[in-house]
C-alpha positions in Angstrom: 79.0 30.3 -3.4 75.9 31.7 -5.1 76.1 32.8 -8.8 74.1 35.9 -9.5 75.3 36.6 -13.1 78.2 35.3 -15.1 80.5 37.8 -13.3 78.6 38.5 -10.0 79.0 36.0 -7.2 78.2 35.8 -3.5 80.9 34.2 -1.5 80.4 33.1 2.1 82.3 35.3 4.6 85.7 33.9 5.5 88.8 35.4 7.1 90.3 35.8 3.7 87.7 38.4 2.8 88.8 40.7 5.7 91.2 42.7 3.6 88.7 43.1 0.7 86.0 44.4 3.1 88.3 46.7 4.9 89.8 48.2 1.7 86.4 48.8 0.3 85.3 50.6 3.4 88.4 52.8 3.5 88.2 53.7 -0.2 84.4 54.3 -0.1 84.2 55.8 3.4 82.6 59.2 2.5 79.9 57.4 0.4 79.2 54.6 2.8 79.1 56.6 6.0 75.9 58.4 5.2 73.8 55.3 6.0 76.2 52.9 7.7 77.0 53.9 11.2 79.9 51.4 11.7 81.9 53.0 8.9 83.4 55.7 11.1 84.5 53.3 13.8 86.3 51.1 11.2 89.7 52.8 11.6 92.0 49.8 11.2 91.8 46.3 9.8 91.5 44.7 13.3 88.0 46.0 13.6 87.0 44.3 10.3 88.8 41.1 11.3 86.9 41.0 14.6 83.6 41.5 12.8 84.4 38.7 10.3 85.5 36.4 13.1 82.2 37.0 14.9 80.3 36.2 11.7 82.2 32.9 11.4 81.9 32.1 15.2 78.2 32.8 15.2 77.6 30.8 12.0 75.8 33.8 10.4 74.7 33.5 6.8 76.7 36.4 5.4 78.2 36.9 2.0 80.8 39.1 0.2 79.7 40.3 -3.2 82.3 40.0 -6.0 82.2 41.3 -9.6 84.8 39.6 -11.7 86.7 38.8 -8.6 86.6 42.4 -7.3 84.9 42.9 -3.9 82.0 45.3 -4.2 79.8 44.8 -1.2 78.2 42.7 1.5 74.8 41.0 1.9 73.4 38.6 4.4 70.8 37.6 7.1 70.9 39.7 10.2 68.9 39.0 13.4 67.9 35.4 12.5 65.0 34.4 14.7 64.7 30.6 14.4 61.8 30.4 16.8 59.6 32.6 14.7 61.2 31.6 11.3 62.2 35.1 10.3 65.3 37.2 9.5 66.3 40.6 8.3 68.4 41.1 5.2 71.1 43.8 5.3 73.3 44.9 2.4 75.7 47.6 1.2 77.6 48.1 -2.0 80.4 50.5 -3.1 79.4 53.6 -5.1 80.8 52.5 -8.5 78.7 49.3 -8.4 75.4 51.2 -7.7 72.5 51.2 -10.1 73.2 48.0 -11.9 70.6 45.8 -10.1 73.3 43.8 -8.3 71.7 44.2 -4.8 68.2 43.5 -6.2 69.3 40.3 -7.8 71.3 39.3 -4.8 68.3 39.9 -2.4 66.2 37.8 -4.7 68.6 34.9 -4.4 68.7 35.2 -0.7 64.9 35.2 -0.6 64.9 31.8 -2.5 67.5 30.5 0.0 65.4 31.8 3.0 62.1 30.4 1.9 63.5 27.0 0.7 66.7 25.8 2.4 66.3 27.9 5.6 62.6 27.3 5.9 61.9 30.9 7.0 58.4 32.4 6.8 59.3 36.1 6.9 62.0 38.4 5.7 62.4 42.0 6.8 64.4 44.8 5.2 64.9 48.1 7.0 66.2 51.3 5.3 66.4 54.9 6.3 63.2 56.7 5.1 65.3 59.1 3.1 67.5 56.3 1.6 65.5 56.0 -1.6 68.1 53.7 -3.3 67.9 51.2 -0.5 64.2 51.4 -0.2 63.6 50.8 -3.9 65.0 47.2 -3.5 62.2 45.8 -1.2 59.6 47.9 -3.1 60.8 46.4 -6.5 60.7 42.8 -5.0 57.1 43.0 -3.7 57.7 43.7 0.0 55.0 45.4 2.0 55.8 48.6 3.8 54.8 47.6 7.4 55.5 50.9 9.1 58.1 53.4 10.2 60.4 52.8 13.1 60.9 56.3 14.6 64.6 57.1 15.4 65.4 53.5 14.5 69.1 53.9 13.9 71.8 56.2 15.1 73.8 57.4 12.1 77.0 59.4 11.9 77.3 62.7 13.6 75.0 61.5 16.4 71.9 61.9 14.2 68.9 59.5 14.4 67.0 58.4 11.4 63.6 56.9 11.0 63.6 53.4 9.3 61.1 52.2 6.8 60.3 48.6 7.7 59.4 46.2 4.9 58.3 42.6 5.2 57.8 39.7 2.8 56.1 36.5 3.8 56.9 33.1 2.2 53.4 32.9 0.7 53.8 36.3 -1.0 57.2 35.5 -2.6 57.1 35.2 -6.4 60.2 33.8 -8.2 
């Protein structure tokens, strides 16, 4: 468990978090579906359970975000590349928890973990070019905009979006 504030914690993904994740997706579907293509295909709890089981089976470093024991989002390392010592951080948070700095603080904690315990050299964050809320996080944390990946993600309603690709190197990280 990683403590972010007195009330915000990151808990490693376990099967026990399946219901929390699923219920958050269902109750925030309209908000989350704009930028998260998997939301529309999450139609029953078995989909979420299969995802959680794959995270556990593949030993992925993924966390559930809780505020005063209420599930509010997810964060973790995607696409770990141990040969090149890099990974991508992905995250999402429910609408009512937006704008409180929770994701920014959580990403900063994961950066410390990445550059110390995991001995990574580079972290990447990708966000839709029009997703200003998500893009503000790497910008606030000193990431460099490395480029735009054209049609980088297929969103809902069969619409592609360009992705802003941000990178931060270990030697650039400031605590």
